[in-house]
C-alpha atoms as an extended CHARMM CRD file, in Angstrom:
* protein
*
       164  EXT
         1         1  UNK       CA            -19.2990000000       66.2820000000      -49.1920000000  PROA      1               0.0000000000
         2         2  UNK       CA            -17.5800000000       63.1050000000      -50.3530000000  PROA      2               0.0000000000
         3         3  UNK       CA            -13.8030000000       62.5960000000      -50.3820000000  PROA      3               0.0000000000
         4         4  UNK       CA            -13.4900000000       62.6250000000      -54.1940000000  PROA      4               0.0000000000
         5         5  UNK       CA            -15.1970000000       66.0200000000      -54.4480000000  PROA      5               0.0000000000
         6         6  UNK       CA            -13.0030000000       67.4640000000      -51.6700000000  PROA      6               0.0000000000
         7         7  UNK       CA             -9.8460000000       66.2550000000      -53.4450000000  PROA      7               0.0000000000
         8         8  UNK       CA            -11.0800000000       67.6590000000      -56.7650000000  PROA      8               0.0000000000
         9         9  UNK       CA            -11.7910000000       71.0530000000      -55.1930000000  PROA      9               0.0000000000
        10        10  UNK       CA             -8.3560000000       71.0360000000      -53.5230000000  PROA      10              0.0000000000
        11        11  UNK       CA             -6.6490000000       70.3310000000      -56.8550000000  PROA      11              0.0000000000
        12        12  UNK       CA             -8.7140000000       73.0790000000      -58.5440000000  PROA      12              0.0000000000
        13        13  UNK       CA             -7.7330000000       75.5430000000      -55.8000000000  PROA      13              0.0000000000
        14        14  UNK       CA             -4.0480000000       74.6690000000      -56.2230000000  PROA      14              0.0000000000
        15        15  UNK       CA             -4.2990000000       75.1850000000      -59.9970000000  PROA      15              0.0000000000
        16        16  UNK       CA             -6.0210000000       78.5530000000      -59.5470000000  PROA      16              0.0000000000
        17        17  UNK       CA             -3.3310000000       79.6430000000      -57.0890000000  PROA      17              0.0000000000
        18        18  UNK       CA             -0.5630000000       78.6540000000      -59.5130000000  PROA      18              0.0000000000
        19        19  UNK       CA             -2.1490000000       80.4180000000      -62.4840000000  PROA      19              0.0000000000
        20        20  UNK       CA             -2.9530000000       83.4600000000      -60.3520000000  PROA      20              0.0000000000
        21        21  UNK       CA              0.6210000000       83.7240000000      -59.0810000000  PROA      21              0.0000000000
        22        22  UNK       CA              2.0120000000       83.5920000000      -62.6340000000  PROA      22              0.0000000000
        23        23  UNK       CA             -0.4790000000       86.2440000000      -63.7380000000  PROA      23              0.0000000000
        24        24  UNK       CA              0.4080000000       88.4450000000      -60.7690000000  PROA      24              0.0000000000
        25        25  UNK       CA              4.1410000000       88.1060000000      -61.5360000000  PROA      25              0.0000000000
        26        26  UNK       CA              3.5750000000       89.1350000000      -65.1530000000  PROA      26              0.0000000000
        27        27  UNK       CA              1.5220000000       92.1680000000      -64.0670000000  PROA      27              0.0000000000
        28        28  UNK       CA              4.1900000000       93.2230000000      -61.5440000000  PROA      28              0.0000000000
        29        29  UNK       CA              6.9150000000       92.8420000000      -64.1960000000  PROA      29              0.0000000000
        30        30  UNK       CA              4.9140000000       94.9420000000      -66.6430000000  PROA      30              0.0000000000
        31        31  UNK       CA              4.6870000000       97.7290000000      -64.0470000000  PROA      31              0.0000000000
        32        32  UNK       CA              8.2490000000       97.5810000000      -62.7260000000  PROA      32              0.0000000000
        33        33  UNK       CA             10.5080000000       96.3410000000      -65.5520000000  PROA      33              0.0000000000
        34        34  UNK       CA             11.6600000000       98.4440000000      -68.5380000000  PROA      34              0.0000000000
        35        35  UNK       CA              9.3890000000       98.6300000000      -71.5750000000  PROA      35              0.0000000000
        36        36  UNK       CA             10.7940000000       99.3880000000      -75.0130000000  PROA      36              0.0000000000
        37        37  UNK       CA              9.7480000000       99.3580000000      -78.6490000000  PROA      37              0.0000000000
        38        38  UNK       CA             11.6600000000       97.0820000000      -81.0210000000  PROA      38              0.0000000000
        39        39  UNK       CA             11.5520000000       96.7060000000      -84.7820000000  PROA      39              0.0000000000
        40        40  UNK       CA             10.5080000000       93.2470000000      -85.8830000000  PROA      40              0.0000000000
        41        41  UNK       CA             10.9680000000       91.0450000000      -88.8960000000  PROA      41              0.0000000000
        42        42  UNK       CA              7.8070000000       88.9270000000      -89.1840000000  PROA      42              0.0000000000
        43        43  UNK       CA              8.1380000000       85.4020000000      -90.4700000000  PROA      43              0.0000000000
        44        44  UNK       CA              5.8720000000       82.3970000000      -90.7500000000  PROA      44              0.0000000000
        45        45  UNK       CA              7.3650000000       78.9590000000      -90.2600000000  PROA      45              0.0000000000
        46        46  UNK       CA              4.4720000000       77.6350000000      -92.3690000000  PROA      46              0.0000000000
        47        47  UNK       CA              2.9900000000       75.4090000000      -89.7080000000  PROA      47              0.0000000000
        48        48  UNK       CA             -0.5820000000       74.3750000000      -90.5730000000  PROA      48              0.0000000000
        49        49  UNK       CA             -1.6510000000       74.3560000000      -86.9130000000  PROA      49              0.0000000000
        50        50  UNK       CA              0.0100000000       77.6070000000      -85.8870000000  PROA      50              0.0000000000
        51        51  UNK       CA             -3.1280000000       79.1860000000      -84.4500000000  PROA      51              0.0000000000
        52        52  UNK       CA             -3.8280000000       82.8870000000      -84.4380000000  PROA      52              0.0000000000
        53        53  UNK       CA             -0.4510000000       84.3780000000      -83.7320000000  PROA      53              0.0000000000
        54        54  UNK       CA              2.3030000000       86.1610000000      -85.5780000000  PROA      54              0.0000000000
        55        55  UNK       CA              5.9050000000       84.9470000000      -85.3120000000  PROA      55              0.0000000000
        56        56  UNK       CA              8.3140000000       87.8670000000      -84.9040000000  PROA      56              0.0000000000
        57        57  UNK       CA             12.0920000000       88.1990000000      -84.9960000000  PROA      57              0.0000000000
        58        58  UNK       CA             12.9720000000       91.0490000000      -82.6410000000  PROA      58              0.0000000000
        59        59  UNK       CA             15.7580000000       93.4490000000      -83.6290000000  PROA      59              0.0000000000
        60        60  UNK       CA             17.8330000000       95.6600000000      -81.3580000000  PROA      60              0.0000000000
        61        61  UNK       CA             21.1450000000       97.4260000000      -80.9690000000  PROA      61              0.0000000000
        62        62  UNK       CA             24.2160000000       95.1740000000      -81.0030000000  PROA      62              0.0000000000
        63        63  UNK       CA             25.8040000000       96.7200000000      -77.9040000000  PROA      63              0.0000000000
        64        64  UNK       CA             29.3110000000       95.2630000000      -77.7230000000  PROA      64              0.0000000000
        65        65  UNK       CA             28.5580000000       91.9430000000      -79.4180000000  PROA      65              0.0000000000
        66        66  UNK       CA             31.4750000000       90.1630000000      -81.0570000000  PROA      66              0.0000000000
        67        67  UNK       CA             31.3150000000       91.0130000000      -84.7880000000  PROA      67              0.0000000000
        68        68  UNK       CA             33.1380000000       87.7710000000      -85.6790000000  PROA      68              0.0000000000
        69        69  UNK       CA             30.6760000000       85.4660000000      -83.8710000000  PROA      69              0.0000000000
        70        70  UNK       CA             27.7950000000       83.9950000000      -85.8580000000  PROA      70              0.0000000000
        71        71  UNK       CA             25.4990000000       83.9270000000      -82.8100000000  PROA      71              0.0000000000
        72        72  UNK       CA             26.2780000000       85.3520000000      -79.3840000000  PROA      72              0.0000000000
        73        73  UNK       CA             24.7080000000       84.7100000000      -75.9910000000  PROA      73              0.0000000000
        74        74  UNK       CA             22.9250000000       87.8930000000      -74.9150000000  PROA      74              0.0000000000
        75        75  UNK       CA             20.9330000000       89.5920000000      -72.2120000000  PROA      75              0.0000000000
        76        76  UNK       CA             18.2680000000       92.1940000000      -72.9270000000  PROA      76              0.0000000000
        77        77  UNK       CA             18.7660000000       95.8230000000      -71.9470000000  PROA      77              0.0000000000
        78        78  UNK       CA             16.9830000000       99.1100000000      -72.4310000000  PROA      78              0.0000000000
        79        79  UNK       CA             19.1210000000      101.8550000000      -73.9690000000  PROA      79              0.0000000000
        80        80  UNK       CA             16.8070000000      104.8130000000      -73.6130000000  PROA      80              0.0000000000
        81        81  UNK       CA             13.6050000000      103.7200000000      -75.3190000000  PROA      81              0.0000000000
        82        82  UNK       CA             15.4000000000      101.1790000000      -77.5370000000  PROA      82              0.0000000000
        83        83  UNK       CA             16.1240000000       97.4890000000      -77.1220000000  PROA      83              0.0000000000
        84        84  UNK       CA             19.7600000000       96.4430000000      -76.9500000000  PROA      84              0.0000000000
        85        85  UNK       CA             21.4450000000       93.0660000000      -76.8170000000  PROA      85              0.0000000000
        86        86  UNK       CA             24.4680000000       92.9780000000      -74.5210000000  PROA      86              0.0000000000
        87        87  UNK       CA             27.0680000000       90.2020000000      -74.2180000000  PROA      87              0.0000000000
        88        88  UNK       CA             26.2410000000       87.4980000000      -71.6890000000  PROA      88              0.0000000000
        89        89  UNK       CA             27.9600000000       84.4210000000      -70.2710000000  PROA      89              0.0000000000
        90        90  UNK       CA             27.9490000000       81.3230000000      -72.4750000000  PROA      90              0.0000000000
        91        91  UNK       CA             25.2710000000       79.8220000000      -70.2180000000  PROA      91              0.0000000000
        92        92  UNK       CA             22.7080000000       82.4700000000      -71.2440000000  PROA      92              0.0000000000
        93        93  UNK       CA             19.5080000000       81.1060000000      -72.7860000000  PROA      93              0.0000000000
        94        94  UNK       CA             19.0810000000       83.8500000000      -75.3750000000  PROA      94              0.0000000000
        95        95  UNK       CA             21.2580000000       84.2320000000      -78.4690000000  PROA      95              0.0000000000
        96        96  UNK       CA             21.3480000000       86.9130000000      -81.1190000000  PROA      96              0.0000000000
        97        97  UNK       CA             22.8540000000       87.1450000000      -84.5770000000  PROA      97              0.0000000000
        98        98  UNK       CA             24.4990000000       90.3490000000      -85.8110000000  PROA      98              0.0000000000
        99        99  UNK       CA             22.9580000000       91.9540000000      -88.8680000000  PROA      99              0.0000000000
       100       100  UNK       CA             23.0710000000       95.3400000000      -90.5060000000  PROA      100             0.0000000000
       101       101  UNK       CA             20.3650000000       97.4940000000      -92.0140000000  PROA      101             0.0000000000
       102       102  UNK       CA             21.1870000000      100.6120000000      -93.9990000000  PROA      102             0.0000000000
       103       103  UNK       CA             24.7070000000      100.6070000000      -92.5380000000  PROA      103             0.0000000000
       104       104  UNK       CA             23.4370000000      100.3680000000      -88.9370000000  PROA      104             0.0000000000
       105       105  UNK       CA             24.8300000000       97.4830000000      -86.8560000000  PROA      105             0.0000000000
       106       106  UNK       CA             21.9620000000       95.5410000000      -85.2960000000  PROA      106             0.0000000000
       107       107  UNK       CA             21.2910000000       92.1400000000      -83.8010000000  PROA      107             0.0000000000
       108       108  UNK       CA             18.2940000000       89.8640000000      -84.2380000000  PROA      108             0.0000000000
       109       109  UNK       CA             17.1270000000       87.6400000000      -81.4110000000  PROA      109             0.0000000000
       110       110  UNK       CA             17.3780000000       84.0140000000      -82.5720000000  PROA      110             0.0000000000
       111       111  UNK       CA             14.3900000000       82.8970000000      -80.4850000000  PROA      111             0.0000000000
       112       112  UNK       CA             11.1610000000       84.0130000000      -82.2060000000  PROA      112             0.0000000000
       113       113  UNK       CA              8.5150000000       85.9150000000      -80.3110000000  PROA      113             0.0000000000
       114       114  UNK       CA              4.8810000000       84.8240000000      -80.6440000000  PROA      114             0.0000000000
       115       115  UNK       CA              2.2420000000       87.5580000000      -80.5550000000  PROA      115             0.0000000000
       116       116  UNK       CA             -1.2810000000       86.1610000000      -80.2670000000  PROA      116             0.0000000000
       117       117  UNK       CA             -4.0700000000       87.8970000000      -82.1820000000  PROA      117             0.0000000000
       118       118  UNK       CA             -7.8790000000       87.5560000000      -82.1180000000  PROA      118             0.0000000000
       119       119  UNK       CA             -9.5650000000       85.5060000000      -84.8460000000  PROA      119             0.0000000000
       120       120  UNK       CA            -11.3500000000       88.4790000000      -86.4360000000  PROA      120             0.0000000000
       121       121  UNK       CA             -8.1760000000       90.5740000000      -86.8690000000  PROA      121             0.0000000000
       122       122  UNK       CA             -6.3140000000       90.4570000000      -90.2060000000  PROA      122             0.0000000000
       123       123  UNK       CA             -2.6730000000       89.3620000000      -90.0090000000  PROA      123             0.0000000000
       124       124  UNK       CA             -0.8160000000       92.4740000000      -88.7730000000  PROA      124             0.0000000000
       125       125  UNK       CA              2.5000000000       91.2430000000      -90.1710000000  PROA      125             0.0000000000
       126       126  UNK       CA              1.3420000000       91.9410000000      -93.7400000000  PROA      126             0.0000000000
       127       127  UNK       CA              2.3840000000       95.5690000000      -94.2140000000  PROA      127             0.0000000000
       128       128  UNK       CA              2.3090000000       97.9950000000      -97.1120000000  PROA      128             0.0000000000
       129       129  UNK       CA              5.4900000000       99.2950000000      -98.7430000000  PROA      129             0.0000000000
       130       130  UNK       CA              7.2710000000      101.7580000000      -96.4460000000  PROA      130             0.0000000000
       131       131  UNK       CA              5.6830000000      100.4190000000      -93.2460000000  PROA      131             0.0000000000
       132       132  UNK       CA              7.5660000000       98.5580000000      -90.5010000000  PROA      132             0.0000000000
       133       133  UNK       CA              6.0380000000       96.3590000000      -87.8040000000  PROA      133             0.0000000000
       134       134  UNK       CA              7.2070000000       97.1510000000      -84.2680000000  PROA      134             0.0000000000
       135       135  UNK       CA              6.4500000000       95.4930000000      -80.9380000000  PROA      135             0.0000000000
       136       136  UNK       CA              6.4360000000       96.9580000000      -77.4440000000  PROA      136             0.0000000000
       137       137  UNK       CA              7.9910000000       94.4970000000      -75.0090000000  PROA      137             0.0000000000
       138       138  UNK       CA              8.6460000000       94.1670000000      -71.3020000000  PROA      138             0.0000000000
       139       139  UNK       CA             12.2420000000       93.2210000000      -70.4740000000  PROA      139             0.0000000000
       140       140  UNK       CA             12.2090000000       90.7090000000      -67.6010000000  PROA      140             0.0000000000
       141       141  UNK       CA             15.2550000000       90.1200000000      -65.4100000000  PROA      141             0.0000000000
       142       142  UNK       CA             15.7730000000       86.7450000000      -67.0990000000  PROA      142             0.0000000000
       143       143  UNK       CA             14.4250000000       85.2450000000      -70.2900000000  PROA      143             0.0000000000
       144       144  UNK       CA             13.0510000000       86.6070000000      -73.5110000000  PROA      144             0.0000000000
       145       145  UNK       CA             11.0390000000       89.7470000000      -74.1150000000  PROA      145             0.0000000000
       146       146  UNK       CA              7.3220000000       89.6710000000      -73.3260000000  PROA      146             0.0000000000
       147       147  UNK       CA              5.1420000000       91.2840000000      -75.9940000000  PROA      147             0.0000000000
       148       148  UNK       CA              2.6140000000       93.9350000000      -75.0090000000  PROA      148             0.0000000000
       149       149  UNK       CA              1.3210000000       95.4620000000      -78.2470000000  PROA      149             0.0000000000
       150       150  UNK       CA              2.1340000000       95.9660000000      -81.9230000000  PROA      150             0.0000000000
       151       151  UNK       CA              2.5730000000       99.1880000000      -83.8410000000  PROA      151             0.0000000000
       152       152  UNK       CA              3.3110000000      100.3130000000      -87.3780000000  PROA      152             0.0000000000
       153       153  UNK       CA              6.0720000000      102.7960000000      -88.1040000000  PROA      153             0.0000000000
       154       154  UNK       CA              5.6110000000      104.8600000000      -91.2350000000  PROA      154             0.0000000000
       155       155  UNK       CA              7.4960000000      108.0440000000      -92.0950000000  PROA      155             0.0000000000
       156       156  UNK       CA              9.1030000000      107.9820000000      -88.6350000000  PROA      156             0.0000000000
       157       157  UNK       CA              5.7560000000      107.9020000000      -86.7770000000  PROA      157             0.0000000000
       158       158  UNK       CA              4.9110000000      104.9320000000      -84.5580000000  PROA      158             0.0000000000
       159       159  UNK       CA              1.1660000000      104.1660000000      -84.4600000000  PROA      159             0.0000000000
       160       160  UNK       CA             -0.0600000000      101.3940000000      -82.1260000000  PROA      160             0.0000000000
       161       161  UNK       CA             -2.4650000000       98.9140000000      -83.7280000000  PROA      161             0.0000000000
       162       162  UNK       CA             -5.9410000000       98.3620000000      -82.3070000000  PROA      162             0.0000000000
       163       163  UNK       CA             -6.1910000000       94.5740000000      -82.2360000000  PROA      163             0.0000000000
       164       164  UNK       CA             -9.2500000000       94.2220000000      -79.9940000000  PROA      164             0.0000000000
């Protein structure tokens, strides 16, 4: 075997190890970290090369956020089966903006969440009147939520979407 081939195989092995370790970390987090459902507000930034994904604004409870602040640094927390945004130090990467819906005080994560969909699946963010799009997410120790699956809530019933 020549030297160039050996070096190429070594680089390929290093890349596989790196990708495998990231994949293993994500699988461990999915098994050990809290999972919650969160209401979303889909939006499309109108990018022509956006690919097959849906941009989502994740909503949650505004647990102790300053009502006077436009955007607050937050950490993610599970309150029962619901997502909550709790105050964080100014150095936190995530920020949320307080909103209200039907008199309920909520917060919307400022960083959008991308949910990738197969090419043959219609855009799940286009919903009929009375339907809400929800996303199940894993809450890592640090960073933003990691999407698992989408669901539609209608008449108080949450039905996961089959996007395969």
